[in-house]
C-alpha positions in Angstrom: -53.0 46.8 -39.1 -54.2 45.4 -36.0 -52.7 42.1 -37.1 -49.3 42.4 -37.1 -49.3 44.3 -33.7 -50.8 41.5 -32.2 -48.8 39.8 -34.2 -45.5 41.1 -32.8 -47.0 41.2 -28.8 -47.4 37.8 -29.1 -43.3 37.5 -31.0 -42.6 39.6 -27.4 -44.3 37.4 -25.0 -42.6 34.9 -27.0 -39.4 35.8 -26.8 -39.2 36.8 -23.4 -40.7 33.3 -21.5 -37.7 31.9 -23.8 -35.6 31.9 -21.6 -37.3 30.0 -19.1 -38.4 27.6 -21.7 -35.4 26.4 -22.1 -34.1 26.6 -18.8 -36.8 24.5 -17.6 -36.1 21.3 -19.8 -32.0 21.9 -18.8 -33.5 21.0 -15.3 -35.3 18.0 -16.8 -32.7 16.5 -18.3 -30.5 16.9 -16.1 -28.4 13.3 -15.1 -27.8 13.2 -11.8 -23.1 12.2 -11.7 -22.7 9.7 -9.1 -18.8 7.9 -7.6 -19.3 4.6 -5.4 -18.6 7.4 -3.1 -21.5 9.9 -3.0 -23.4 6.3 -4.4 -22.9 4.9 -0.6 -23.8 8.2 1.4 -26.6 8.7 -0.2 -28.2 4.8 0.8 -26.7 5.5 4.3 -29.0 8.3 4.3 -32.6 7.6 1.8 -32.3 3.8 2.1 -35.4 3.4 4.2 -34.0 -0.3 6.0 -30.8 2.0 8.2 -33.7 4.4 8.6 -35.8 1.0 11.0 -32.7 0.6 12.5 -31.8 4.2 13.2 -35.2 4.0 14.7 -34.4 0.8 15.9 -32.1 2.2 18.6 -34.6 4.9 19.3 -37.0 2.6 20.3 -34.7 1.0 23.1 -33.3 4.1 24.6 -36.6 4.7 25.6 -37.0 1.2 26.3 -33.9 1.7 29.1 -35.4 5.1 30.2 -38.4 3.3 31.2 -36.6 0.2 33.2 -34.4 3.6 35.7 -37.9 5.0 35.5 -38.5 1.8 38.1 -36.4 2.7 40.6 -37.9 5.9 41.3 -41.3 7.2 44.1 -44.0 5.8 41.8 -47.8 8.2 42.5 -51.0 7.5 41.5 -54.0 9.9 42.3 -57.1 7.3 42.9 -60.5 7.6 42.9 -63.8 5.1 43.8 -67.4 5.2 44.7 -69.7 2.2 45.9 -72.8 2.3 46.4 -74.4 0.1 49.0 -77.0 -2.6 48.2 -77.8 -4.5 51.5 -76.2 -2.9 54.5 -74.3 -5.1 57.3 -75.6 -6.0 60.2 -73.9 -5.6 62.9 -74.1 -7.7 66.5 -73.3 -7.0 70.2 -73.3 -9.5 72.2 -72.8 -8.7 76.5 -73.5 -5.0 75.0 -75.8 -4.4 78.9 -78.8 -2.0 76.6 -80.1 -0.2 80.1 -76.9 0.9 81.5 -77.4 -2.1 84.6 -80.4 -0.2 85.2 -83.5 -1.0 84.1 -84.2 1.8 82.0 -82.6 1.7 78.2 -79.9 4.1 76.8 -80.4 7.4 75.3 -80.9 6.9 71.7 -81.9 3.0 71.3 -84.9 2.7 72.9 -86.5 0.2 70.8 -83.5 -1.7 68.9 -84.1 -5.3 69.7 -79.9 -6.1 70.2 -80.4 -10.4 68.9 -81.1 -9.0 65.5 -78.4 -7.1 65.1 -78.1 -3.4 63.8 -77.3 -2.9 59.8 -74.0 -0.1 59.4 -72.6 2.1 56.9 -74.2 3.4 54.4 -75.7 4.1 50.3 -72.6 6.1 49.4 -69.3 5.7 49.3 -67.1 7.7 48.7 -62.6 7.7 48.8 -60.0 9.5 47.1 -56.0 10.4 47.3 -53.0 9.3 46.6 -50.8 6.6 46.3 -46.8 5.9 46.6 -44.9 3.3 46.2 -41.3 2.9 45.8 -38.7 -0.2 46.1 -35.9 -0.1 48.7 -34.2 -3.1 47.5 -34.4 -5.5 44.6 -31.8 -7.3 43.6 -34.3 -9.0 40.9 -34.6 -5.0 39.8 -31.2 -3.4 39.7 -30.4 -6.3 37.3 -33.1 -5.9 34.2 -31.8 -2.2 33.7 -27.6 -4.4 32.8 -30.3 -6.6 30.7 -32.0 -3.5 29.2 -28.3 -1.9 28.4 -27.4 -4.4 26.8 -30.7 -4.1 24.7 -29.6 -1.0 23.3 -25.8 -2.2 22.1 -27.6 -4.6 20.2 -29.8 -3.1 18.3 -26.9 -0.1 17.9 -24.9 -3.3 16.8 -27.6 -5.0 14.4 -27.8 -1.0 12.5 -24.3 -1.6 12.2 -25.1 -5.3 10.7 -27.7 -3.6 8.3 -25.7 -0.7 7.6 -22.9 -2.6 6.9 -24.9 -5.6 4.5 -26.4 -2.3 2.6 -22.9 -1.4 1.8 -22.6 -4.4 0.5 -24.7 -4.2 -1.9 -24.6 -0.7 -3.1 -21.1 -1.8 -3.7 -22.3 -4.4 -5.7 -24.7 -2.9 -7.5 -22.5 0.2 -8.7 -19.6 -2.1 -10.0 -22.7 -4.3 -12.1 -23.8 -1.0 -14.0 -20.4 0.0 -14.7 -20.0 -4.1 -15.7 -22.7 -3.4 -17.7 -21.9 0.2 -19.0 -18.3 -1.2 -19.9 -20.0 -4.2 -21.8 -21.9 -1.9 -23.5 -18.9 0.0 -24.5 -17.6 -3.6 -25.9 -20.8 -4.1 -28.2 -21.5 -0.3 -29.6 -17.2 -0.4 -30.2 -18.1 -4.5 -31.3 -20.8 -2.8 -34.4 -19.2 0.1 -34.8 -16.2 -1.7 -36.2 -18.8 -4.1 -37.5 -20.8 -1.6 -39.8 -17.5 0.7 -40.5 -16.1 -2.8 -42.5 -19.3 -3.4 -44.4 -19.2 0.4 -45.7 -15.3 -0.4 -46.6 -16.2 -3.7 -47.9 -20.0 -2.5 -49.5 -18.0 0.7 -51.6 -15.2 -2.3 -52.1 -18.1 -4.3 -53.9 -19.3 -1.1 -55.6 -16.0 -0.4 -57.4 -15.6 -4.7 -58.3 -12.5 -5.1 -56.5 -15.0 -7.4 -53.8 -17.5 -10.4 -54.2 -20.8 -10.1 -53.1 -20.6 -13.6 -51.2 -18.2 -10.7 -48.4 -20.7 -7.6 -48.6 -23.4 -9.7 -47.4 -21.1 -11.6 -44.4 -20.7 -8.4 -43.3 -24.2 -7.1 -43.2 -24.6 -10.5 -41.1 -22.4 -9.2 -39.2 -23.2 -6.0 -38.1 -27.7 -7.4 -38.0 -25.9 -10.0 -35.3 -24.0 -7.2 -32.9 -26.8 -5.1 -33.1 -28.6 -7.7 -31.2 -25.8 -7.9 -28.7 -25.2 -4.2 -28.0 -29.3 -4.2 -27.8 -28.8 -6.4 -25.2 -26.6 -5.3 -23.2 -28.1 -1.4 -23.2 -31.3 -3.0 -21.7 -28.8 -4.6 -18.9 -27.4 -1.3 -18.3 -30.5 0.3 -17.6 -31.8 -2.5 -15.6 -29.1 -2.5 -13.6 -29.3 1.2 -12.8 -32.7 1.4 -11.9 -31.8 -1.6 -9.4 -29.3 0.8 -8.3 -31.9 3.6 -7.9 -34.1 1.6 -6.1 -31.4 0.5 -2.9 -30.4 4.3 -3.2 -34.4 5.0 -2.2 -34.4 7.4 -5.4 -37.3 7.6 -8.3 -36.7 4.6 -10.9 -37.2 8.0 -12.9 -34.2 9.9 -12.5 -31.3 10.3 -15.1 -28.4 8.8 -13.3 -25.2 8.5 -14.8 -22.2 6.3 -12.4 -18.7 7.7 -13.4 -15.8 5.4 -14.1 -15.1 2.3 -14.9 -14.0 -1.1 -14.1 -10.5 -0.5 -15.2 -10.0 2.5 -12.7 -9.9 -0.3 -10.3 -7.1 -2.0 -12.2 -4.1 -1.4 -10.0 -5.7 -2.6 -7.2 -6.2 -5.6 -6.8 -3.0 -7.2 -6.6 -2.8 -4.8 -3.4 -6.2 -5.8 -1.8 -5.6 -9.4 -2.1 -2.0 -8.9 -0.5 -3.5 -6.3 2.1 -6.2 -8.9 3.3 -7.3 -9.1 6.6 -9.0 -11.6 7.9 -9.5 -12.0 11.5 -13.4 -11.7 12.8 -12.9 -9.8 15.6 -15.3 -7.3 12.6 -17.8 -9.5 12.3 -21.1 -8.5 13.1 -23.0 -11.9 13.7 -20.3 -13.3 16.1 -21.4 -10.1 18.1 -24.5 -9.7 18.0 -24.1 -13.3 19.5 -21.4 -12.3 22.1 -23.8 -10.0 23.4 -27.1 -12.5 23.5 -24.6 -14.4 25.4 -24.2 -11.3 28.2 -28.5 -10.8 27.5 -28.4 -14.4 28.6 -26.3 -14.6 32.0 -28.0 -11.3 32.9 -30.4 -12.9 32.5 -29.2 -15.9 34.5 -28.2 -14.3 37.8 -31.8 -12.4 37.2 -33.5 -15.8 37.8 -31.3 -16.3 41.2 -32.2 -12.7 42.9 -35.3 -13.9 42.1 -34.9 -16.3 45.1 -33.7 -12.9 47.8 -36.0 -11.1 49.8 -37.1 -7.6 48.4 -38.3 -4.4 50.7 -40.7 -1.9 49.2 -41.9 1.4 51.1 -45.9 2.1 50.6 -47.6 4.8 51.4 -51.3 6.6 51.2 -52.9 9.7 51.4 -56.8 9.8 50.8 -59.9 10.9 52.3 -62.9 9.5 53.3 -67.2 10.7 52.8 -69.8 8.6 52.9 -73.9 9.9 53.0 -76.9 9.0 52.1 -78.0 11.6 49.0 -76.0 13.6 46.2 -75.6 16.4 49.1 -72.0 17.0 48.1 -72.0 20.7 50.1 -72.8 18.6 53.3 -70.2 15.7 52.9 -68.0 15.5 55.6 -64.8 13.9 54.1 -62.4 12.4 56.4 -58.9 12.1 55.6 -57.2 9.4 55.9 -53.3 8.6 56.0 -50.1 5.2 56.4 -47.0 5.0 55.3 -44.8 1.3 56.0 -42.5 -1.4 54.5 -44.0 -4.2 52.8 -40.9 -7.0 53.1 -41.9 -10.5 50.7 -39.6 -13.4 51.6 -40.2 -16.3 48.6 -40.1 -19.4 50.3 -42.2 -21.9 47.7 -43.8 -20.8 44.0 -44.1 -24.0 42.7 -40.8 -25.3 41.1 -41.3 -22.0 38.4 -37.8 -20.8 39.5 -36.0 -23.3 39.5 -36.8 -24.2 35.6 -36.7 -20.5 34.9 -33.1 -21.2 35.3 -32.9 -24.4 33.3 -34.1 -23.4 31.0 -31.7 -20.4 30.3 -29.4 -22.2 30.8 -30.0 -25.0 28.5 -30.3 -21.3 26.0 -27.2 -21.0 27.4 -25.8 -24.0 25.5 -27.4 -23.7 22.1 -26.0 -19.9 21.9 -22.3 -21.3 22.9 -22.9 -24.3 19.5 -24.4 -21.3 17.7 -21.2 -19.3 18.4 -18.9 -22.6 17.2 -21.3 -22.6 14.3 -22.0 -19.2 12.5 -17.6 -19.1 13.2 -16.8 -22.1 11.2 -19.7 -21.0 8.3 -17.6 -17.9 8.0 -14.1 -19.2 8.4 -14.8 -21.4 4.9 -16.8 -18.5 3.5 -13.3 -16.0 4.4 -11.5 -19.3 2.4 -14.6 -19.3 -0.8 -14.1 -15.2 -1.2 -9.8 -15.5 -1.6 -9.7 -18.1 -3.3 -12.0 -16.4 -6.0 -9.5 -13.1 -5.2 -7.5 -15.2 -6.6 -8.4 -16.9 -9.2 -9.9 -13.4 -10.8 -6.3 -11.9 -10.3 -5.0 -15.5 -12.3 -7.6 -14.4 -14.8 -7.8 -10.3 -14.6 -3.8 -10.9 -16.0 -4.4 -14.0 -18.1 -7.4 -11.3 -20.3 -5.0 -8.6 -20.3 -2.2 -10.5 -22.1 -5.3 -12.1 -24.4 -6.3 -8.3 -25.4 -2.7 -6.9 -26.2 -3.1 -10.7 -28.1 -6.7 -10.1 -30.0 -5.8 -6.4 -30.5 -2.5 -7.4 -32.5 -4.7 -10.3 -34.4 -7.9 -8.0 -35.4 -5.2 -5.3 -36.7 -3.0 -8.0 -38.8 -6.2 -9.7 -40.0 -7.3 -6.7 -40.8 -4.3 -4.8 -43.3 -4.6 -8.9 -44.3 -7.9 -8.3 -45.2 -7.1 -4.9 -46.6 -4.0 -6.0 -49.2 -6.2 -9.1 -50.4 -4.5 -11.6 -48.4 -6.6 -12.9 -46.2 -10.6 -13.8 -46.0 -13.3 -11.6 -44.1 -13.8 -14.5 -42.1 -10.6 -14.1 -40.4 -11.0 -10.8 -39.5 -14.2 -12.0 -38.1 -12.9 -14.2 -35.3 -10.5 -11.4 -34.4 -12.8 -8.6 -34.2 -14.6 -12.1 -32.5 -11.7 -13.1 -30.6 -11.1 -9.7 -29.3 -14.4 -9.0 -28.9 -14.6 -12.0 -26.2 -10.5 -10.4 -24.5 -12.4 -7.5 -23.3 -15.4 -9.0 -21.8 -13.1 -11.5 -20.3 -10.8 -8.6 -18.6 -14.2 -6.4 -17.0 -15.6 -10.0 -16.3 -12.7 -10.9 -14.3 -12.6 -7.4 -12.5 -16.3 -7.4 -11.6 -15.8 -10.8 -10.4 -12.3 -9.8 -7.9 -14.6 -6.5 -7.2 -17.5 -8.8 -6.1 -15.7 -11.5 -4.0 -13.7 -8.1 -2.7 -16.9 -5.7 -1.0 -18.5 -9.5 -0.2 -15.1 -10.4 2.0 -15.3 -7.0 4.0 -19.4 -7.6 4.9 -17.4 -10.5 6.5 -15.2 -9.1 8.4 -17.6 -6.2 9.5 -15.6 -4.0 7.7 -16.9 -0.2 7.4 -14.5 0.9 4.5 -17.3 3.4 2.7 -14.7 3.0 -0.5 
């Protein structure tokens, strides 16, 4: 009886825990559904490269604020202590020790002035505040505008990182769709081969077909299976690459929604509406910002020939004693305020050579910009030509799929009626598979070329 009660209790516990166990199993098997827009959103928020670029912008902004700080007064607290090892000796020529009489000056008896008088004390203490502030400094003022350009350049570099990331994610997403579509094509081919094999085996058992046809059908199934497995492996690798770009755990299950066929309707429209101007190209924009920096640097270097004027001030307390009885120290205040004028006269030609060096760098930047623009224009022409070729390939492949599908149905009917051979049906099925793969490949090639074109043009579309 006791054993029965224990068994009932165990059953009750299992029934209570069963819903939670089922729920945890479902949670573990959740699959993240991804479309292109969602993939780009995750990449732009989670990818380490984009985060580093954003941190660089933040760092440059702090650097700019640090440059502006040079315009404000600089106040420092100082404290110094020195120990006198050998005191200074003071000589006073013409000093009348007797005050005009034969009697020596009171307090100076026994002092031989020819040997001098030691002055100072063993311990010397100084503490106080120092102040400095630029009043006229053209070089400093110009450096502020250069620091502002540093922020602009870092923002453009961050935009470049995001554009590059969008391009990589798009191509990786298209690669997943291509691998997925290829897997479906090979799976369909395998299913057709298996269906044909089972049909031929049934006919062979009935004695209506030869053993050779059964062997050929079996070989066709065996040959289709490796292609299907390879396509499945390619799909897994493509998903791993996409998850790495998105900054996701490689073990997380994802499913990319859509097919390459979904982009068929936009092929011709995108090709005809492509804007090939380089106004948004990030490489040219960065070069232009660097050129502006060089121009401002050149102006700043020329300002080094101008005088500078600064304000200085000091308030200190001094104390000297021969012991360390601080309560007996007499602290004497000392303060000054003034202006300091610096007029550069000669520096060994360093300013002149810096100016010449900057001018050469500007000339190099001009040559680099021309070369970059020329290469970008060449890349645009190549991408346009690739897109044009892909459109033609898509048109031909689409017609090829229609004809291959019709041919496969005819070959299948001919074989069923005994008018055709198994070889004809296998050839028709192979032609259909190749036509479908060509169609998917043409769409993929077009979308990749389009994505590369958007990167060159500096477009930031996320769909």
